C-alpha positions in Angstrom: 0.0 0.0 0.0 2.9 2.4 0.7 4.2 1.7 -2.8 0.8 2.7 -4.2 0.7 5.9 -2.2 4.2 6.9 -3.4 3.3 6.0 -7.0 0.2 8.1 -6.8 2.1 11.1 -5.4 4.7 10.8 -8.2 2.3 10.4 -11.1 -0.7 12.4 -10.0 0.5 15.2 -7.7 -2.5 17.4 -8.4 -5.0 14.7 -7.3 -5.8 14.0 -3.6 -5.6 10.5 -2.3 -7.4 8.6 0.4 -6.5 5.1 1.8 -9.2 3.2 3.6 -8.3 0.1 5.6 -10.7 -2.4 6.9 -9.4 -2.2 10.5 -7.6 0.1 12.8 -4.6 -2.3 13.0 -4.3 -2.2 9.2 -4.5 1.6 9.1 -1.9 1.8 11.9 0.5 -0.5 10.0 0.1 1.5 6.8 0.7 4.7 8.6 3.8 3.3 10.3 5.2 2.3 6.9 4.5 5.7 5.4 6.1 7.4 8.3 9.2 5.2 8.0 9.5 6.0 4.3 9.0 9.7 4.8 11.8 9.6 7.4 14.0 7.7 5.0 13.6 10.5 2.5 11.4 8.8 -0.1 8.9 11.6 0.1 9.6 13.9 3.1 6.2 15.7 2.7 4.3 12.4 2.4 2.1 12.9 5.5 2.0 16.7 5.6 -0.7 18.8 4.2 -4.0 20.1 5.6 -7.0 18.0 6.3 -8.4 18.5 2.8 -5.3 18.0 0.6 -3.0 15.7 2.6 -3.1 11.9 2.2 -6.2 10.6 4.0 -5.6 7.4 5.9 -8.5 6.0 7.9 -10.1 2.8 8.9 -13.5 1.9 7.5 -15.4 3.0 10.7 -14.0 6.6 10.5 -14.0 7.4 6.8 -17.6 8.6 6.4 -17.8 12.1 4.9 -14.1 12.1 3.7 -13.6 13.2 0.1 -10.6 12.8 -2.1 -10.1 12.5 -5.9 -8.9 8.9 -5.6 -9.8 6.4 -2.9 -7.9 3.2 -2.5 -9.6 0.5 -0.4 -7.3 -2.0 1.4 -9.2 -5.3 1.4 -6.7 -7.7 2.9 -8.0 -9.0 6.2 -6.3 -12.3 7.2 -3.5 -14.6 6.0 
């Protein structure tokens, strides 16, 4: 999922992105990986931005009402 977010930011910088995970654990894991990559210099501004233009990362229970140009739904649930 982190690869997809970075791809989107490189290829569509003018479109906002939302990532919706099915659980809080998945959302936290994705956020941790994005933070790791931002700190490693892949995209230092990855998680910055205001609440309307930054990358949206939420679990399914908390996404209602959020709007972005592109929404990616993370469907993986179990092994």
